[in-house]
N, C-alpha and C positions, 0 to 999 in steps of 0.2 A: 557499484552503481550509486549514483547520487540520489538522495531522497528528494523528490519533487513535491512532497507534501509537508504540511506543518504537523506539529504534534497532535492537533485537533482533527486531522484528516482533511483539512482544506488544502487547496492548491497553493503552493508557494510560487507566486508569479515571478519573483526575483530569481529563484533557482531555475525556473523554466526558461527565462531569458538567458541566463548564464549557459544553460545547456544548449540552447539554440545557437548562441555565439560560438561556443566551443565546437559544436557540430559543423557550423559554417566554416570555421578555420580548418577543421580536420578534413572536410571534403575538398577544400581548395588545395591542401597539401597532397591529397591523394589524386588530384587531377580530375575530380568529378565536377560536373557543371551544375551544382545545386544552387538555387537561389536562397536568400535568407528566409524568404517566406516558406519555402519547402522545409528548411531546417526548423523553423518555428512550428510548423504543423507536426513535424516529427517529434519535437520535444513535447508538445501537448499530447500527442498520442501516447508517448511513454508515460507521461503523468497520469493520463486516464487509465492506463494499464496498471500502474502502481496502485491507484486508488481502488480499482476493481479487485485487485489481489488482497488489499487490506480489508475490503468489505466482505469478501468471501471468507477470509481467515477469521473475521469477527463473528460471522454467523456459524462457523464450525466449532466454536469454543464449547466445551462441555461444562455445564454448570452443575455443581454439586447440589443435590436435593436431599435434604435431611429426611430420613425415614420417619414415619409416624411413631409416636411412643407406644411401647408395648403395654398390653393390659396388665393389671396388677397380678402378680404371681408368676408371670412368664419370664421375668428378668433373670431368675435363678436358673432357668433352663439354658440360657445362652452362655452365661459365665461358666 
């Protein structure tokens, strides 16, 4: 699948237009009667789906939290 987002998570409009043109040509080869506008809406929908997946993945990351330091005298019990 082609990435329709930039590295910063913004929409890559050039890639979206390329996807729309490729989809338009593919639908014509398959004999479907899709307009270019429909292919463009489809490409934007795919881009929005990719962005929502990236946002969900970013919120599911687990961040390491350093535990608080042990009181004096307890460090020897752990080692």
